MOPAC internal coordinates of N, CA, C and O (Angstrom, degrees):
PM7 1SCF
backbone

  N    0.0000 0     0.00 0     0.00 0    0    0    0
  C    1.3992 1     0.00 0     0.00 0    1    0    0
  C    1.5422 1   107.42 1     0.00 0    2    1    0
  O    1.2310 1   117.82 1   122.26 1    3    2    1
  N    1.3014 1   121.76 1   -57.74 1    3    2    1
  C    1.4913 1   124.55 1   168.25 1    5    3    2
  C    1.5377 1   110.38 1    62.23 1    6    5    3
  O    1.2310 1   120.94 1  -117.87 1    7    6    5
  N    1.3350 1   115.82 1    62.13 1    7    6    5
  C    1.4257 1   117.91 1   178.76 1    9    7    6
  C    1.5803 1   114.23 1   -88.26 1   10    9    7
  O    1.2310 1   120.84 1   -13.80 1   11   10    9
  N    1.2092 1   116.00 1   166.20 1   11   10    9
  C    1.4845 1   120.93 1   173.24 1   13   11   10
  C    1.4383 1   111.12 1   -61.41 1   14   13   11
  O    1.2310 1   117.24 1   -44.47 1   15   14   13
  N    1.3972 1   122.86 1   135.53 1   15   14   13
  C    1.4493 1   122.78 1   179.57 1   17   15   14
  C    1.4966 1   115.28 1   -52.77 1   18   17   15
  O    1.2310 1   119.80 1   143.10 1   19   18   17
  N    1.3787 1   117.99 1   -36.90 1   19   18   17
  C    1.4225 1   116.97 1  -178.22 1   21   19   18
  C    1.5705 1   112.55 1   -72.48 1   22   21   19
  O    1.2310 1   119.05 1   162.97 1   23   22   21
  N    1.3558 1   119.41 1   -17.03 1   23   22   21
  C    1.4378 1   122.76 1   174.35 1   25   23   22
  C    1.5888 1   109.62 1   -82.85 1   26   25   23
  O    1.2310 1   120.17 1   151.01 1   27   26   25
  N    1.3052 1   117.28 1   -28.99 1   27   26   25
  C    1.4646 1   121.04 1  -179.93 1   29   27   26
  C    1.4945 1   109.36 1   -75.08 1   30   29   27
  O    1.2310 1   120.28 1   127.74 1   31   30   29
  N    1.3396 1   117.07 1   -52.26 1   31   30   29
  C    1.4952 1   119.39 1  -176.70 1   33   31   30
  C    1.5735 1   105.65 1   -91.47 1   34   33   31
  O    1.2310 1   122.16 1   -61.30 1   35   34   33
  N    1.3511 1   113.46 1   118.70 1   35   34   33
  C    1.4866 1   116.22 1  -174.27 1   37   35   34
  C    1.5865 1   107.89 1   -89.02 1   38   37   35
  O    1.2310 1   120.79 1   125.81 1   39   38   37
  N    1.3353 1   116.09 1   -54.19 1   39   38   37
  C    1.4438 1   119.52 1  -176.31 1   41   39   38
  C    1.5645 1   110.98 1  -164.57 1   42   41   39
  O    1.2310 1   120.16 1   -27.05 1   43   42   41
  N    1.2964 1   117.30 1   152.95 1   43   42   41
  C    1.4299 1   115.68 1   176.85 1   45   43   42
  C    1.5539 1   112.45 1   -71.02 1   46   45   43
  O    1.2310 1   119.55 1   -30.35 1   47   46   45
  N    1.3047 1   118.47 1   149.65 1   47   46   45
  C    1.4592 1   125.21 1   175.82 1   49   47   46
  C    1.5233 1   105.39 1   -99.96 1   50   49   47
  O    1.2310 1   120.42 1   -68.61 1   51   50   49
  N    1.3781 1   116.79 1   111.39 1   51   50   49
  C    1.5136 1   121.55 1  -178.77 1   53   51   50
  C    1.5502 1   109.88 1  -114.33 1   54   53   51
  O    1.2310 1   122.92 1   -79.98 1   55   54   53
  N    1.3483 1   112.01 1   100.02 1   55   54   53
  C    1.4010 1   120.15 1   175.14 1   57   55   54
  C    1.5158 1   109.54 1  -128.29 1   58   57   55
  O    1.2310 1   118.87 1    -0.09 1   59   58   57
  N    1.3530 1   119.76 1   179.91 1   59   58   57
  C    1.4156 1   122.26 1   175.50 1   61   59   58
  C    1.4669 1   110.73 1   -62.66 1   62   61   59
  O    1.2310 1   118.45 1   134.01 1   63   62   61
  N    1.3445 1   120.57 1   -45.99 1   63   62   61
  C    1.3911 1   125.69 1   177.33 1   65   63   62
  C    1.4940 1   114.29 1   -59.93 1   66   65   63
  O    1.2310 1   117.85 1   136.89 1   67   66   65
  N    1.2942 1   121.70 1   -43.11 1   67   66   65
  C    1.3860 1   126.17 1  -179.09 1   69   67   66
  C    1.5310 1   109.29 1   -67.85 1   70   69   67
  O    1.2310 1   118.38 1   143.44 1   71   70   69
  N    1.4200 1   120.70 1   -36.56 1   71   70   69
  C    1.4120 1   117.90 1   176.76 1   73   71   70
  C    1.5348 1   114.75 1   -72.43 1   74   73   71
  O    1.2310 1   119.87 1   154.06 1   75   74   73
  N    1.4090 1   117.85 1   -25.94 1   75   74   73
  C    1.4299 1   121.30 1   170.51 1   77   75   74
  C    1.5705 1   110.55 1   -68.68 1   78   77   75
  O    1.2310 1   120.67 1   140.29 1   79   78   77
  N    1.2569 1   116.33 1   -39.71 1   79   78   77
  C    1.4218 1   120.36 1  -179.96 1   81   79   78
  C    1.5876 1   109.64 1   -64.59 1   82   81   79
  O    1.2310 1   122.49 1   138.89 1   83   82   81
  N    1.3016 1   112.84 1   -41.11 1   83   82   81
  C    1.4917 1   118.40 1   178.22 1   85   83   82
  C    1.4659 1   113.82 1   -63.68 1   86   85   83
  O    1.2310 1   119.86 1   137.75 1   87   86   85
  N    1.3184 1   117.88 1   -42.25 1   87   86   85
  C    1.4218 1   121.12 1  -177.60 1   89   87   86
  C    1.5472 1   114.51 1   -80.78 1   90   89   87
  O    1.2310 1   116.96 1   145.71 1   91   90   89
  N    1.2595 1   123.39 1   -34.29 1   91   90   89
  C    1.4698 1   125.29 1  -173.51 1   93   91   90
  C    1.6098 1   107.29 1   -95.50 1   94   93   91
  O    1.2310 1   119.50 1   138.25 1   95   94   93
  N    1.2978 1   118.56 1   -41.75 1   95   94   93
  C    1.4588 1   116.97 1  -168.62 1   97   95   94
  C    1.5376 1   113.86 1  -120.37 1   98   97   95
  O    1.2310 1   119.07 1  -167.77 1   99   98   97
  N    1.3897 1   119.38 1    12.23 1   99   98   97
  C    1.4028 1   123.22 1   176.03 1  101   99   98
  C    1.4900 1   113.29 1    58.21 1  102  101   99
  O    1.2310 1   120.36 1  -140.98 1  103  102  101
  N    1.2484 1   116.91 1    39.02 1  103  102  101
  C    1.5565 1   128.85 1  -177.38 1  105  103  102
  C    1.4963 1   108.79 1  -111.87 1  106  105  103
  O    1.2310 1   119.81 1   -42.63 1  107  106  105
  N    1.3276 1   117.97 1   137.37 1  107  106  105
  C    1.4878 1   122.96 1   173.44 1  109  107  106
  C    1.5230 1   108.24 1  -121.71 1  110  109  107
  O    1.2310 1   121.22 1   -29.26 1  111  110  109
  N    1.3323 1   115.27 1   150.74 1  111  110  109
  C    1.4874 1   117.57 1  -178.59 1  113  111  110
  C    1.5648 1   107.42 1  -117.48 1  114  113  111
  O    1.2310 1   121.41 1   -37.43 1  115  114  113
  N    1.3502 1   114.91 1   142.57 1  115  114  113
  C    1.4138 1   120.12 1   179.13 1  117  115  114
  C    1.4842 1   108.94 1  -139.38 1  118  117  115
  O    1.2310 1   118.08 1   -29.57 1  119  118  117
  N    1.3659 1   121.26 1   150.43 1  119  118  117
  C    1.3683 1   128.86 1   165.32 1  121  119  118
  C    1.5264 1   105.05 1   -80.03 1  122  121  119
  O    1.2310 1   118.48 1   -50.85 1  123  122  121
  N    1.3421 1   120.51 1   129.15 1  123  122  121
  C    1.4039 1   121.23 1  -175.77 1  125  123  122
  C    1.6138 1   107.92 1  -131.12 1  126  125  123
  O    1.2310 1   122.57 1   -14.71 1  127  126  125
  N    1.3076 1   112.69 1   165.29 1  127  126  125
  C    1.4437 1   120.36 1  -178.71 1  129  127  126
  C    1.6255 1   106.81 1   -58.34 1  130  129  127
  O    1.2310 1   119.41 1   -36.21 1  131  130  129
  N    1.2634 1   118.74 1   143.79 1  131  130  129
  C    1.5478 1   125.91 1  -175.88 1  133  131  130
  C    1.5086 1   106.63 1   -65.21 1  134  133  131
  O    1.2310 1   118.04 1   143.46 1  135  134  133
  N    1.3701 1   121.33 1   -36.54 1  135  134  133
  C    1.4394 1   119.21 1  -172.94 1  137  135  134
  C    1.4910 1   110.76 1  -100.02 1  138  137  135
  O    1.2310 1   116.72 1  -163.12 1  139  138  137
  N    1.2982 1   123.85 1    16.88 1  139  138  137
  C    1.4401 1   126.91 1   168.70 1  141  139  138
  C    1.4360 1   112.58 1   -83.48 1  142  141  139
  O    1.2310 1   120.26 1   -44.06 1  143  142  141
  N    1.3861 1   117.11 1   135.94 1  143  142  141
  C    1.4939 1   120.04 1   177.48 1  145  143  142
  C    1.5263 1   107.95 1   -97.63 1  146  145  143
  O    1.2310 1   121.43 1    -1.95 1  147  146  145
  N    1.4082 1   114.88 1   178.05 1  147  146  145
  C    1.4172 1   120.37 1  -173.92 1  149  147  146
  C    1.5350 1   114.08 1   -65.06 1  150  149  147
  O    1.2310 1   119.02 1   146.15 1  151  150  149
  N    1.3183 1   119.48 1   -33.85 1  151  150  149
  C    1.4354 1   121.18 1   177.10 1  153  151  150
  C    1.4239 1   112.83 1   -68.46 1  154  153  151
  O    1.2310 1   119.94 1   136.35 1  155  154  153
  N    1.3138 1   117.72 1   -43.65 1  155  154  153
  C    1.5174 1   119.51 1   177.21 1  157  155  154
  C    1.5135 1   113.76 1   -66.00 1  158  157  155
  O    1.2310 1   118.35 1   143.46 1  159  158  157
  N    1.3700 1   120.75 1   -36.54 1  159  158  157
  C    1.4279 1   123.51 1   171.25 1  161  159  158
  C    1.4779 1   111.26 1   -61.28 1  162  161  159
  O    1.2310 1   117.45 1   134.47 1  163  162  161
  N    1.3104 1   122.47 1   -45.53 1  163  162  161
  C    1.4150 1   125.37 1   176.51 1  165  163  162
  C    1.4526 1   113.97 1   -56.42 1  166  165  163
  O    1.2310 1   120.53 1   132.53 1  167  166  165
  N    1.3381 1   116.58 1   -47.47 1  167  166  165
  C    1.5559 1   122.43 1   178.12 1  169  167  166
  C    1.5393 1   108.77 1   -63.24 1  170  169  167
  O    1.2310 1   119.68 1   138.68 1  171  170  169
  N    1.3267 1   118.22 1   -41.32 1  171  170  169
  C    1.3977 1   117.68 1  -175.43 1  173  171  170
  C    1.5697 1   112.65 1   -69.66 1  174  173  171
  O    1.2310 1   120.37 1   142.71 1  175  174  173
  N    1.3506 1   116.89 1   -37.29 1  175  174  173
  C    1.3857 1   118.71 1   177.20 1  177  175  174
  C    1.5142 1   110.32 1   -70.77 1  178  177  175
  O    1.2310 1   116.59 1   140.63 1  179  178  177
  N    1.2556 1   124.09 1   -39.37 1  179  178  177
  C    1.4270 1   127.13 1   175.88 1  181  179  178
  C    1.5057 1   110.52 1   -61.92 1  182  181  179
  O    1.2310 1   120.37 1   141.51 1  183  182  181
  N    1.3582 1   116.90 1   -38.49 1  183  182  181
  C    1.4540 1   119.85 1  -174.46 1  185  183  182
  C    1.5518 1   110.36 1   -75.81 1  186  185  183
  O    1.2310 1   123.09 1   138.87 1  187  186  185
  N    1.3715 1   111.69 1   -41.13 1  187  186  185
  C    1.4319 1   118.52 1  -172.80 1  189  187  186
  C    1.5145 1   115.22 1   -77.12 1  190  189  187
  O    1.2310 1   121.75 1   139.95 1  191  190  189
  N    1.4578 1   114.26 1   -40.05 1  191  190  189
  C    1.4379 1   115.95 1  -178.92 1  193  191  190
  C    1.4724 1   114.07 1  -108.03 1  194  193  191
  O    1.2310 1   119.03 1  -175.04 1  195  194  193
  N    1.3856 1   119.46 1     4.96 1  195  194  193
  C    1.4753 1   122.22 1   174.19 1  197  195  194
  C    1.5145 1   111.12 1    56.48 1  198  197  195
  O    1.2310 1   120.77 1  -127.84 1  199  198  197
  N    1.3129 1   116.14 1    52.16 1  199  198  197
  C    1.5150 1   126.94 1  -179.45 1  201  199  198
  C    1.5744 1   105.43 1  -133.62 1  202  201  199
  O    1.2310 1   121.42 1   -17.86 1  203  202  201
  N    1.3449 1   114.89 1   162.14 1  203  202  201
  C    1.4869 1   123.00 1   170.81 1  205  203  202
  C    1.4929 1   109.70 1   -96.49 1  206  205  203
  O    1.2310 1   118.87 1   -48.47 1  207  206  205
  N    1.2954 1   119.75 1   131.53 1  207  206  205
  C    1.5099 1   123.97 1   176.66 1  209  207  206
  C    1.5083 1   107.69 1  -102.40 1  210  209  207
  O    1.2310 1   124.77 1   -43.87 1  211  210  209
  N    1.4412 1   108.45 1   136.13 1  211  210  209
  C    1.4535 1   116.26 1   178.95 1  213  211  210
  C    1.5549 1   107.60 1   -90.79 1  214  213  211
  O    1.2310 1   118.31 1   134.71 1  215  214  213
  N    1.3432 1   120.83 1   -45.29 1  215  214  213
  C    1.3942 1   123.85 1  -176.29 1  217  215  214
  C    1.5726 1   110.85 1  -156.02 1  218  217  215
  O    1.2310 1   123.31 1   -21.48 1  219  218  217
  N    1.4531 1   111.25 1   158.52 1  219  218  217
  C    1.4701 1   114.95 1  -179.98 1  221  219  218
  C    1.5521 1   101.70 1  -134.18 1  222  221  219
  O    1.2310 1   122.88 1   -43.67 1  223  222  221
  N    1.3878 1   112.10 1   136.33 1  223  222  221
  C    1.4365 1   121.08 1   166.45 1  225  223  222
  C    1.4543 1   110.93 1  -119.03 1  226  225  223
  O    1.2310 1   119.49 1   -36.95 1  227  226  225
  N    1.3248 1   118.57 1   143.05 1  227  226  225
  C    1.4713 1   123.36 1  -178.00 1  229  227  226
  C    1.4989 1   109.90 1  -121.94 1  230  229  227
  O    1.2310 1   121.47 1   -24.13 1  231  230  229
  N    1.3791 1   114.79 1   155.87 1  231  230  229
  C    1.4270 1   125.29 1   174.94 1  233  231  230
  C    1.4592 1   107.28 1  -143.43 1  234  233  231
  O    1.2310 1   121.25 1   -39.12 1  235  234  233
  N    1.3843 1   115.21 1   140.88 1  235  234  233
  C    1.4563 1   120.58 1   168.29 1  237  235  234
  C    1.6103 1   107.37 1   -96.44 1  238  237  235
  O    1.2310 1   120.69 1   -66.85 1  239  238  237
  N    1.2972 1   116.28 1   113.15 1  239  238  237
  C    1.4266 1   120.20 1  -175.26 1  241  239  238
  C    1.5925 1   108.58 1   -96.94 1  242  241  239
  O    1.2310 1   120.71 1   -51.72 1  243  242  241
  N    1.3102 1   116.24 1   128.28 1  243  242  241
  C    1.3946 1   121.09 1  -178.80 1  245  243  242
  C    1.4544 1   112.58 1   -72.09 1  246  245  243
  O    1.2310 1   117.78 1   -35.82 1  247  246  245
  N    1.3856 1   121.84 1   144.18 1  247  246  245
  C    1.3830 1   124.43 1   178.16 1  249  247  246
  C    1.5538 1   114.53 1   -72.35 1  250  249  247
  O    1.2310 1   119.24 1    -7.85 1  251  250  249
  N    1.2502 1   119.05 1   172.15 1  251  250  249
  C    1.4604 1   118.35 1  -174.79 1  253  251  250
  C    1.5089 1   106.63 1  -115.96 1  254  253  251
  O    1.2310 1   122.38 1   -18.77 1  255  254  253
  N    1.3696 1   113.04 1   161.23 1  255  254  253
  C    1.4331 1   120.35 1   174.22 1  257  255  254
  C    1.5359 1   109.37 1   -81.61 1  258  257  255
  O    1.2310 1   119.64 1   -44.06 1  259  258  257
  N    1.2935 1   118.29 1   135.94 1  259  258  257
  C    1.4698 1   122.09 1  -178.79 1  261  259  258
  C    1.5156 1   107.62 1  -127.58 1  262  261  259
  O    1.2310 1   119.73 1   -29.82 1  263  262  261
  N    1.3034 1   118.11 1   150.18 1  263  262  261
  C    1.4469 1   120.75 1  -178.52 1  265  263  262
  C    1.5189 1   105.86 1  -136.44 1  266  265  263
  O    1.2310 1   120.92 1   -42.39 1  267  266  265
  N    1.3681 1   115.85 1   137.61 1  267  266  265
  C    1.4180 1   120.32 1   172.46 1  269  267  266
  C    1.5705 1   104.77 1  -128.51 1  270  269  267
  O    1.2310 1   120.67 1   -78.89 1  271  270  269
  N    1.3167 1   116.32 1   101.11 1  271  270  269
  C    1.4679 1   116.39 1  -174.83 1  273  271  270
  C    1.4225 1   108.39 1    69.97 1  274  273  271
  O    1.2310 1   119.93 1    46.91 1  275  274  273
  N    1.3978 1   117.74 1  -133.09 1  275  274  273
  C    1.4194 1   119.34 1  -176.14 1  277  275  274
  C    1.5425 1   110.51 1   -93.34 1  278  277  275
  O    1.2310 1   119.91 1  -179.61 1  279  278  277
  N    1.2957 1   117.79 1     0.39 1  279  278  277
  C    1.4842 1   122.33 1   177.00 1  281  279  278
  C    1.4363 1   112.67 1   -87.77 1  282  281  279
  O    1.2310 1   119.74 1   -60.72 1  283  282  281
  N    1.2688 1   118.11 1   119.28 1  283  282  281
  C    1.5311 1   122.69 1   176.19 1  285  283  282
  C    1.4634 1   113.08 1   -97.92 1  286  285  283
  O    1.2310 1   116.72 1   -32.57 1  287  286  285
  N    1.2447 1   123.85 1   147.43 1  287  286  285
  C    1.3955 1   129.96 1   179.87 1  289  287  286
  C    1.5197 1   112.39 1  -144.56 1  290  289  287
  O    1.2310 1   120.79 1     9.58 1  291  290  289
  N    1.3266 1   116.10 1  -170.42 1  291  290  289
  C    1.4661 1   124.04 1  -176.63 1  293  291  290
  C    1.4809 1   107.18 1  -152.76 1  294  293  291
  O    1.2310 1   119.80 1   -55.39 1  295  294  293
  N    1.3607 1   117.99 1   124.61 1  295  294  293
  C    1.4609 1   122.03 1   174.42 1  297  295  294
  C    1.5470 1   109.65 1   -77.40 1  298  297  295
  O    1.2310 1   120.83 1   -21.53 1  299  298  297
  N    1.2199 1   116.02 1   158.47 1  299  298  297
  C    1.4506 1   122.70 1  -173.68 1  301  299  298
  C    1.4877 1   110.58 1   -75.57 1  302  301  299
  O    1.2310 1   120.55 1   -26.47 1  303  302  301
  N    1.3729 1   116.56 1   153.53 1  303  302  301
  C    1.4563 1   127.22 1   169.87 1  305  303  302
  C    1.4935 1   108.43 1   -63.75 1  306  305  303
  O    1.2310 1   118.87 1   -33.83 1  307  306  305
  N    1.3338 1   119.76 1   146.17 1  307  306  305
  C    1.3997 1   122.13 1   174.17 1  309  307  306
  C    1.5311 1   113.50 1  -141.09 1  310  309  307
  O    1.2310 1   120.98 1   -19.40 1  311  310  309
  N    1.3092 1   115.73 1   160.60 1  311  310  309
  C    1.4424 1   118.75 1  -178.59 1  313  311  310
  C    1.6364 1   112.01 1  -105.52 1  314  313  311
  O    1.2310 1   123.13 1   -43.12 1  315  314  313
  N    1.3028 1   111.60 1   136.88 1  315  314  313
  C    1.5244 1   115.30 1  -179.21 1  317  315  314
  C    1.4423 1   103.46 1  -118.80 1  318  317  315
  O    1.2310 1   122.10 1   -37.24 1  319  318  317
  N    1.4110 1   113.59 1   142.76 1  319  318  317
  C    1.4914 1   125.35 1   179.09 1  321  319  318
  C    1.4320 1   109.70 1  -122.91 1  322  321  319
  O    1.2310 1   120.01 1   -52.97 1  323  322  321
  N    1.3866 1   117.59 1   127.03 1  323  322  321
  C    1.4006 1   119.56 1   178.93 1  325  323  322
  C    1.5307 1   104.44 1  -111.60 1  326  325  323
  O    1.2310 1   121.59 1   -61.60 1  327  326  325
  N    1.3804 1   114.57 1   118.40 1  327  326  325
  C    1.4974 1   119.88 1  -168.07 1  329  327  326
  C    1.5680 1   106.34 1  -111.04 1  330  329  327
  O    1.2310 1   120.44 1   -53.84 1  331  330  329
  N    1.3180 1   116.76 1   126.16 1  331  330  329
  C    1.4802 1   122.25 1   177.92 1  333  331  330
  C    1.5928 1   106.34 1   -99.21 1  334  333  331
  O    1.2310 1   121.80 1   -53.20 1  335  334  333
  N    1.3362 1   114.16 1   126.80 1  335  334  333
  C    1.4725 1   121.46 1  -179.46 1  337  335  334
  C    1.5480 1   106.41 1   -87.96 1  338  337  335
  O    1.2310 1   122.71 1   -29.66 1  339  338  337
  N    1.4096 1   112.41 1   150.34 1  339  338  337
  C    1.4797 1   113.20 1   178.35 1  341  339  338
  C    1.5068 1   108.93 1   -77.02 1  342  341  339
  O    1.2310 1   122.19 1   -18.10 1  343  342  341
  N    1.3475 1   113.42 1   161.90 1  343  342  341
  C    1.4511 1   121.17 1  -178.16 1  345  343  342
  C    1.4381 1   110.80 1   -63.99 1  346  345  343
  O    1.2310 1   120.43 1   -46.07 1  347  346  345
  N    1.3925 1   116.79 1   133.93 1  347  346  345
  C    1.3501 1   123.68 1  -179.81 1  349  347  346
  C    1.4482 1   117.68 1    94.06 1  350  349  347
  O    1.2310 1   121.78 1   175.26 1  351  350  349
  N    1.3844 1   114.21 1    -4.74 1  351  350  349
  C    1.5058 1   120.65 1  -178.63 1  353  351  350
  C    1.5682 1   104.15 1   -81.97 1  354  353  351
  O    1.2310 1   120.59 1   -26.44 1  355  354  353
  N    1.2857 1   116.47 1   153.56 1  355  354  353
  C    1.4770 1   125.30 1   173.36 1  357  355  354
  C    1.5232 1   105.68 1   -71.05 1  358  357  355
  O    1.2310 1   120.76 1   -35.96 1  359  358  357
  N    1.3754 1   116.16 1   144.04 1  359  358  357
  C    1.4269 1   122.07 1   179.33 1  361  359  358
  C    1.5415 1   109.55 1   -75.80 1  362  361  359
  O    1.2310 1   118.05 1   -39.81 1  363  362  361
  N    1.2912 1   121.32 1   140.19 1  363  362  361
  C    1.4447 1   121.95 1   174.18 1  365  363  362
  C    1.5136 1   109.61 1   -76.36 1  366  365  363
  O    1.2310 1   122.36 1   -56.07 1  367  366  365
  N    1.3542 1   113.08 1   123.93 1  367  366  365
  C    1.4927 1   119.01 1   176.76 1  369  367  366
  C    1.4769 1   110.95 1  -101.46 1  370  369  367
  O    1.2310 1   122.74 1   -55.70 1  371  370  369
  N    1.2819 1   112.35 1   124.30 1  371  370  369
  C    1.5344 1   115.66 1   179.49 1  373  371  370
  C    1.4286 1   114.81 1   -74.16 1  374  373  371
  O    1.2310 1   119.94 1   144.81 1  375  374  373
  N    1.4087 1   117.72 1   -35.19 1  375  374  373
  C    1.5054 1   120.63 1  -174.89 1  377  375  374
  C    1.4970 1   105.50 1  -123.02 1  378  377  375
  O    1.2310 1   120.85 1   -67.81 1  379  378  377
  N    1.3039 1   115.98 1   112.19 1  379  378  377
  C    1.4385 1   118.41 1  -177.33 1  381  379  378
  C    1.6093 1   111.62 1   -86.59 1  382  381  379
  O    1.2310 1   122.71 1   152.96 1  383  382  381
  N    1.3680 1   112.42 1   -27.04 1  383  382  381
  C    1.5525 1   117.75 1  -177.50 1  385  383  382
  C    1.4845 1   113.66 1   -92.60 1  386  385  383
  O    1.2310 1   118.60 1   177.73 1  387  386  385
  N    1.2650 1   120.28 1    -2.27 1  387  386  385
  C    1.5222 1   119.46 1  -171.98 1  389  387  386
  C    1.5074 1   106.59 1   -88.00 1  390  389  387
  O    1.2310 1   120.10 1   180.00 1  391  390  389

């Protein structure tokens, strides 16, 4: 497939759990393209952030039911990647100016 790294990595996932993973285990979480596999995600993170990746774990997260008034809908399913960086690599910082 060989997509552009910016098309594979959609956005960082910033939650309490992801910040604990970042601090304790040197792991960062991203929302990624549904059709991207682990090796493509690894190459995209290494190319975009200039770091070495040790491993990649992926999950398909189900969408949620949403309601606006009497209209019910459903958000789409999405794919989450948990990327572990190699020891000695600099940590990826999402916000440089904060």
